[in-house]
C-alpha positions as CSV (number, residue, x, y, z in Angstrom):
1,M,-239.0,68.5,40.2
2,N,-240.0,70.7,37.3
3,M,-239.1,69.6,33.8
4,A,-238.1,72.4,31.5
5,F,-238.4,71.3,27.9
6,D,-235.9,73.2,25.8
7,P,-235.3,71.8,22.3
8,I,-231.8,73.2,22.1
9,T,-230.8,71.5,25.4
10,V,-232.5,68.3,24.3
11,L,-230.5,68.4,21.0
12,N,-227.3,69.1,22.9
13,L,-228.0,66.2,25.2
14,V,-228.7,63.8,22.3
15,L,-225.5,64.9,20.4
16,A,-223.4,64.8,23.6
17,L,-224.6,61.2,24.2
18,A,-223.8,60.3,20.6
19,V,-220.2,61.6,21.0
20,L,-220.0,59.8,24.4
21,A,-221.0,56.5,22.7
22,G,-218.7,57.1,19.7
23,G,-215.8,57.8,22.0
24,I,-216.4,54.7,24.0
25,L,-216.7,52.6,20.8
26,G,-213.5,54.2,19.5
27,Y,-211.7,53.3,22.7
28,R,-213.0,49.7,22.7
29,K,-212.2,49.2,19.0
30,I,-208.7,50.8,18.7
31,G,-207.8,51.5,22.3
32,S,-207.4,55.2,21.8
33,R,-207.2,57.1,25.1
34,I,-207.9,60.3,23.2
35,S,-211.3,58.8,22.3
36,L,-211.9,57.9,25.9
37,Y,-211.0,61.4,27.2
38,I,-213.4,63.0,24.7
39,A,-216.1,60.5,25.7
40,M,-215.6,61.4,29.3
41,A,-215.8,65.1,28.5
42,F,-219.1,64.7,26.7
43,G,-220.4,62.4,29.5
44,L,-219.9,65.4,31.8
45,F,-221.6,67.7,29.3
46,S,-224.5,65.2,29.2
47,I,-224.9,65.4,32.9
48,T,-225.1,69.2,32.8
49,H,-227.7,69.0,30.0
50,I,-229.8,66.6,32.1
51,L,-229.5,68.9,35.1
52,S,-230.7,71.8,32.9
53,L,-233.7,69.7,31.6
54,V,-234.8,68.9,35.1
55,D,-234.4,72.5,36.1
56,L,-231.7,72.0,38.7
57,T,-229.0,74.3,37.2
58,E,-229.8,77.2,39.6
59,Q,-229.7,75.0,42.7
60,L,-226.5,73.2,41.5
61,E,-224.8,76.1,39.7
62,V,-221.4,75.4,41.2
63,L,-221.6,71.7,40.3
64,V,-222.6,72.6,36.7
65,I,-219.7,75.0,36.4
66,V,-217.2,72.4,37.7
67,L,-218.6,69.7,35.4
68,R,-218.5,71.9,32.3
69,A,-215.0,73.2,33.1
70,A,-213.8,69.7,33.7
71,G,-215.3,68.7,30.3
72,Y,-213.6,71.5,28.5
73,L,-210.3,70.7,30.2
74,L,-210.6,67.0,29.2
75,V,-211.1,68.0,25.5
76,L,-208.2,70.4,25.7
77,Y,-206.0,67.7,27.3
78,A,-207.1,65.3,24.5
79,L,-206.1,67.8,21.9
80,L,-202.7,68.4,23.5
81,V,-202.1,64.7,23.7
82,L,-203.0,64.4,20.0
83,S,-200.8,67.3,18.9
84,G,-198.0,66.0,21.1
85,S,-198.1,62.5,19.6
86,G,-197.5,63.9,16.2
87,T,-194.3,65.7,17.2
88,T,-192.5,62.6,18.5
89,K,-192.2,61.0,15.1
90,K,-189.3,62.1,13.0
91,K,-189.8,62.7,9.4
92,S,-187.7,60.6,7.1
93,K,-185.7,62.3,4.3
């Protein structure tokens, strides 16, 4: 297994892991499912960054595409849930 050190990928991995941790903490502290969805998405992104760092993206290209697409769809879903939750409240006059 060949390690490919790429500072951008390392930075992306560190930041994705930070968002993952923050999302888990947010879920544990306030029970926000949105935080959990975002944490899951960035967990998936973290996996793809690790695969890139160990130089497996070519061999596992389809898996990387699926993981990244799933991550983006989870973030989109979290945003839709967030925007939908604000529309259910009626404004008082």
